[in-house]
N, C-alpha and C positions, 0 to 999 in steps of 0.2 A: 616470793611470789611474785614481786614489783618484774624484776629480770623478766619471770619465765611469761607474764603476758606483754612483753615491749615484742615480739615478731609478730602478733596477731594485730598486734597493731599497728605497725608497719603494711601489713599485709592488707586490711582494713580501709586506711588512708586512702590508696588509688582508689579504691570502690566508692568512699565517699567523695572524692573531688570528680569524680566522674560525675556526676549528677547534675554537674553545671553544664549549662548548655546558654550560648549568644544566641540571642534573638533574628529571626530570617527575614525575610521581603515578607507578604503574604503568597499562601501558595497556590489560592484559589482568587481570581479575582472576576469582575461582574461584565458580561459586556453586553451594550443594549441590543435589545429583538424588542420588536413589535408587540403589541401584548395580542395578535390578532394579525391572520393574514386577510389582506387585500382583495386578494381573489377569491370568489367564493369556492370552497372545497365542492369538489367530487362527490356524491353519495353521501351529503350533509354531515360529514365528517366522521364516518364511523372507518374501525381503523383492522379492518385485513390486514395479516402478515405479509409482509412483501417480498419474506425471502422466495429462493428458487422461482421467482417471478416469470423467469421463460419454462417452466414446464407446462405454465398455465396455457401458452400458444398450442399446446400437444403437438408440436414441431420437434422430432427425433434429430430431426440433420443440425438446428439450430441449440439442441443443449450437446451434442458430438462437437461441432465446433467450439462452442464456449470452453468445454473442459479441455479441447487440445490447443487453446489458445494463454490458458490460462498453467497448462502444461512447458508449453513453450515459451510463453513469456519472460525473455530476460530482466523487466520490472520486478516481477512477481520473485525470478528468484535471487535478486540484487535485495529484495527486502527481507528474503529469507534469511539472507547470510545476514544482513544487520542484525536479525533478533540472535543469530548464535553470539556473533560480538559482543551484542549488549548483557546476553544472556554471559559472557563471560566474564565481562568487565565487571558484571552487578555480583559476581561470584567474588573475583578480587579484592573490591570494594568491600564486601563480606570479611571478607578474612583477617584484614587491618585492624577488626577490633578486637581480633581472638591472638593470643599468646602464640608467636612461632614457636617451633621446637626445631633443633637442628641435634641429631646426634653423630659419634665419630667415633670409629675405633682403631685403634694401630700399633704393629706391636713391631718387635725390632729384638734381634740378638748379636750379641759382639762381646770381644772384652778387647782390652786395651793392658798395656803394660804400665809397670808399681815397682818407683825404689823403692827399693829395701836395703837391709844389713843381715837379716836373719841368714842369708847361704851365702855358700859362696859358688857354688855348684863346679863344674869341670873348665868352665871358661873364665872365671872369676870375675866377673862382669860386674857382681854386684847388685842383678835384675834377677825378680822373680816374677814369671806367669801366673797370672790368674784365671780361675775358669771362667769357663761361656757362661754369659748373662742373658738372660728370655725376662723381654719388660712387655706387658699385655697392658693397653690402656683403654678403658671404655667412659664415653659420657653422654650427658645430653644436658644442650644448654639453648634458654628460653630468654626470649626476650621477650616485653610486650609495650605498648603504646597506651598510656593511659591517656583515654579519650576525654579530657579535664573540659573540656570547650562544646563540645558537639562536632567537632572538625570530622571526624571519623564518620560518626552517624550520619552527616550531612550529606557525605560523599556515594556513601551507600544508600541514603534515600533517593540522591541525583540517579545514579546508576539503576536503581531498581523503575523509576518512573520515567528513562528513556529505554527500559524494557518493555513494558507497558506500551510504549509508544512506538516504537519499534513493531512489536504486533498489531494493534491500529492499524499502521502502515501497510503491513501486508495485510490484510485485509482489505484494504482502499483498495492498492496495488490490483488485487481480484476484484473487485466490485466495477474498478475501472475499467479491467479488461473485459470483464463480462460483458460491461455496457457496448462498450469500441465494436466487440466481436457483432453483438444483435445490431447496431447501430450499421454495421459493416452491411452483415448479411441481409436485414428490412431494405436495404436500399438497391443491396444486388436484386432482392423480389421485387423491387419496385421498381429496377429497369426492365426487368425481364415482363413487366406487365406493359411500360409503357411504348418497347418493342413490339407486341403483339399488336399492340395501338395503330402503330409505326406502320408496321408489316400490313394489318388489314386495310388502312390508309393507300399505300402504294398501290398494293393489288387492283385495289378498286380504280384508281385513277390509270397505274396499265392498262387496264378493261376499258374506261373509256376513251383512252388515247387509241386503243387498236378498233374500237369498234367505228370511231372519228375517222380513221385513216382508211378504213374500208368504205366507209360514206365518202369519202372526199374520194376517191380511184371512179365511184359509182356515178358521183356526180351530183351529189347530195346534201354535201356540206363544203362549206368555202374552206379553203387553204389556210384564210386564219386562222377558224376552230378548230382545225386538224392542228396548226399551230403551237394553241393555246392546250390542248390538250395532251400533247407530247411536252411543251414545257412541265404541267401538272406533275406529269409521271416523272419527269426527271429529277424535279424538285423534290420530288417523295422519295424517291429512291437516295437520293444524297442523305435525306434524311434520315433514312433506314442503317444508310452504310453507318453513319453518326452512332446512333443506337447503340447499335452493334460494338461499336468501338467503345463505347462508355462501357457496357456492359461487360466487356472483358477487364477494362479499367478495375471494375468493383469485385470484380473476381479475382484478382491479382493480389489486391486490396486480403480480401479473406485466405488465400494462398500463404501473404507474409506473415498474417493474423496465426493463424491454426498451423503453419508448417506440414500443411496436409498438400502431397502431390499435386500439381497445377492439373492435370488427367482426371486421376483419382478424385478431386473435389467437383471438376466439372462433371463427370459422371453424376455425384452425387447432387447436385445442384438439377440437373436435369431430368433425374428422377424422383423431386421435392416438388409437392403440390404447387405454386407460383400464389394463388388466392389462400391466405388464412386470415379469418378474423382476425380481432385482438382482443382479450377480455378486458373485461369490465376497466376500468382505471383505479389503479391503487388510492385509495383514499390518505391522505396526507393529518397527522396530528390537528386539532382546531390549534391550541396551542404548541407559536412556532419555540419556546423553548424547548419543550418538550419531542418535537420533530426534530430540533437539533442533534437532541441527545442520542439518536442516532445514527450519526454520521460518524465514521472513524477517526477522518479528518480533524475533524473540529476537536474531538476526544483527544487525539495524538499532540494539536497544538495546547489544549489546556494542561496536559503532561509535561507538553516541553514549556509553561509556564513555572510549575512545580519541581522541575529538574534546575531550572536557572535561578527559583528560589533556595533547593538547598546548597549548588554549588557557591553562590551570593553566604550562606552561611560557611560554608567553609573556606574560603576564600577571608572572610572575617578573625576563624578562627585560629589559621596560621599566624595572626599578630598578636596571641597569647603564647603564656609560657607552656613547655612541651614535656612532661613528664613520663620518663621509662621506666621499666623495672626489667632488673637482668637477676636470675638464676641459672645454677650449675648442679648437675650432680654428677661423680663420676666413681670411679675403681680402680687401682691400681696393682698388678700383682706382677712381683719378681721372681723369677727362678734361676737357680745356680747352685751346682752340685749337691741336690739333690734335696734343696730348702725352699719353699715357698710362701713367700709373705704377701697379704692380701692388704691393703689400704683403701676403706671407703673417706669419699671426701663430700662436701656437699657446702654453698654459696648463697645467701641472698641479699642481690643486690650486684651494683649500685641502685641506689636510687637515685636518678638524674634528672633533673629541672635542668631546662634550657632557655634562656628569657633572651627574645629579641631585643637589642638596644637599639641598632643602627644600621641601617639596610640602604639609606640613600632613597627612602621610599618607595622601594619595590615590594612590600605588601601591600602598603596602602594603594597601590596605584592597580592590585590585584585586585583589591576589593572594589575600585569603583569601576574597574573594568568589567568586573562579573556583577556589579550593578546595571552597566548597561546594558550586559546581556541579557538583564533579567528584564530590562524596562521595554527592549528589542522584542523578547519572546514574546511578554502582554500586548504588546501592537499591533504583533504577528496573529495573534491567540482572535483579537477583537475582529480585526481584517479577515480571521475566515472565517469568523461568524455572520459577516456580513455578506461576504462573500456567499453561503452558505444561504441566507436568508435569499439574496438576489435571485439563486438558482432553479429554489425552488417557488418560488413567486413567478419566474418567466416558465417554470415549466410549467406553473398551474394556467397562465394566461392564455400560453398555446393551447394549451389541453383545451380551454377553454372556445375559444376561437375557431380551431381546426373543428370542434362537434358543433357549433353554432353553425359553420360552414358546409359541413357533409350534406347536410340535406337539398340545403340549394343546388350544390355542385351534382347529385344525383341528379334534381328534378333539372339541370340545365343540360345534364347529357341527353335525359330521354327525353326529351323535349325538341331537341335539336336532331336528337339522331329523326324523329317521329317527320320534322320539317324536312330534314333530306331527303326523307323514303318518299316523301309527297313530293321534292323537286324531282327526284332522279323518275319519277311516274310521268309526270309532267314531262320531262325533257325526253325521256323514249316514247311518247304521244307526241312529239310537237312543239308542246305549248308552252316549256320553257329554254331559253337559250343556255348553252355552254357555259357562259359567264355566272348564269343565274345557277348553276347546276355546282359549277370549281367556288361560288363564294359558299354557297350552303356545306360544301365538305370542308372548307377552310374552317367556320364555325366548331362545322362540329371537333372536328382533330382538336381543333383549341378548346374548347368544352370537355373532351375525353382527357385530352395530357392534363388539363389543370386538377379535371379528378383526379390523377394519379399520384398529383405531387402533394393534393392535399392527404391525398393516403397516404403519402410518405413524410409529411409533416407531422401527422398524428403522429403516424409510428415512433420519428423520433421524439417527440414527448415526450412519448408512453418511455421510453426509455429514458430520457433525461429527466423524467418523474421520480422514476424507480433511483439512477442514479445520485440525483440529490438530495434522498433521502435514504442514504446509507446503504442500499441494497440488502435491504433485513437484518444489517447488523447488528447489534444491542451490544453495549457495554457490558465488562465484567460487570456481576453483582446486580442486573436487572430482574425483574421478575417475568420481563417477556423472555416467550423461549421461540427458538427457528427452528425450524430444520438444517440438520446438520453439515449439508449441502455449503448451504453462503453461512452460517459461520463456521466451519472449518476450522478442524483444530490447527493452531499454528504450527510449524517446522519447530522439531526438536532441535 
């Protein structure tokens, strides 16, 4: 009875020993975050969903450009490739925990002469030939490294964390491309608004110069005034040429981002409305820690800490004994002269225990290196959190600033326009000089330019807030739901 239980005890021993696990550094660490935002939150801190924010603009062209840019982006494609690589690594690390099984089959046929004394034969050589022998052998061999101290499990956990981090990086790449495309598109729209301002100013100055030339030829205007009007027209024409070049540069940026043909894109831009109001400013969670939980880059850095912790545990486990168990089963069949013999065989073992004794400090150095990488991951995570807080605060400050200045900018344009109209009427009736008219025109142009710049700054701050809040992404397991476009399933 005692002997019959011995194999079962041998098989149970590795399972009992594998329950041991070495301690790892903390998988989760804290990062200092402020208790509240310093900048007042828009809409009192309500929590609308950020997902598909660009669709709120009701601009089909922007949606098309973002979709095209995400499809053509090398950073998104690279992030997808890293997901595939991380998934393969995770499978490999998980497989190391299970036994491996190898099968083999072999067959042979032949004969060989054997010395004998019983036969004489015609040749009298004293040798007798044996009949051909067919040998067929099949077997299964297994080997299993028992995870005594959790090293293999730590490697599996590290690869799992890196897979989740790669998935978060893919979402971050999509958010970044969407924000970059939106910024370039809104910049191109602002450039066209400024182009309209420059065109109107150039036409007005050209008309003034033409009328002054006619008046000078008739002897009613001094040559100096006519020269001043021509100079103003030339200056406006130069600004208009420069503005056209800037708009062309903006279009090329969109071509590079979206991969759409330049002529096709220009036709689409020409057909799209230039002025579209921005939607309501997206609100932010009043608690910074909750807001930062929506950022895929912060989540990826957090997973980097978990992966480094597991790597440190795996490195430490290498300094402890390793236990492997082997076994095999097989069948051998021999056929000769109508005789067939079959034999079955099996083995359990050997159970091998390897203990590192002296390696010149290699394993200890590996542990120190893994711990140093863990400390680096912690530092990077905390720096990432600080940068995220900074980006949200800056976006909120810029939004608040542009919102506060918008009313003043509109009022300035309206009043400068009224002043210019009055000065133009006085100039046409001879009650104002050309210098007064040009000065009023320059002031109006500056106010119009400042308003366009403010509109662009507000649009960029709006996009920056979207980007700094994670673009509507939510970490796995979160109760918050978003639409499928922003939280698209990562590539398999």
